[in-house]
C-alpha positions, 0 to 999 in steps of 0.5 A: 344705426346709431348708439341712441337708436339701438338704446331706444330699441333695447328699452322698447324690447325690455318694456315689452318683455316686462309687460308680457311677463307681468301679464302672464304672472297676473293671468296665472294668479287670476286663473288659479280660481279655476285651477288653470295656468295661462298655458292651460287656458290657451288650450281651452280657448283654442280647443273650445273654439273648434269642436275638434282640432288636430294636435298639430294645428293646436300646436301652431296656435299655442304660446307654448313650445312643441315639447311642452304640448304633450305634457300640457295635454296629458295633464288637461286629460287627467283633469278631465278637460280634454279628450284625445283621439287618434284618427289614422296618423292624426291626433284630434283634441276636443273638450270634454262635457266638463271642459265645455262647461269650464270654457263657458265659465272662464273665458268671458271672465278672463277676456274681461280681465285681460281687456282691463290691462288696456283701460288706460288707453283711449280707443285710438291709442289701442288702435295705434298700438295694435297696428305698431305691434302688427308692423313688428310682427310682419317684419319678423315673418 
């Protein structure tokens, strides 16, 4: 690879990193209205989409590291949003009544907030961006 191509690759990586970091920062600010962080919202969505999910399966779906999952779940349990139960060797997570109410309230609002980040793109541009990002991900795996 030549120097110019490497430089362009690096510029793309920096731009993606900045967009991601800005998105997380804005999401955290937006989610403060409900007393949630972006990571807690992610748990709320993943658990809320299932009646019950194993902690291992949840860990595979989340953006946080495995080491942070236990702390994150303990805090959400103290907030009375989730409950954990042990079934032999498997730990299962489900939403409490309060967690389900919050899920119904915050998810549509947060989805709208996230979607607004892409309002400057046409539908065709969004499709192209999505395909390009998928192509990057498949090369990685």
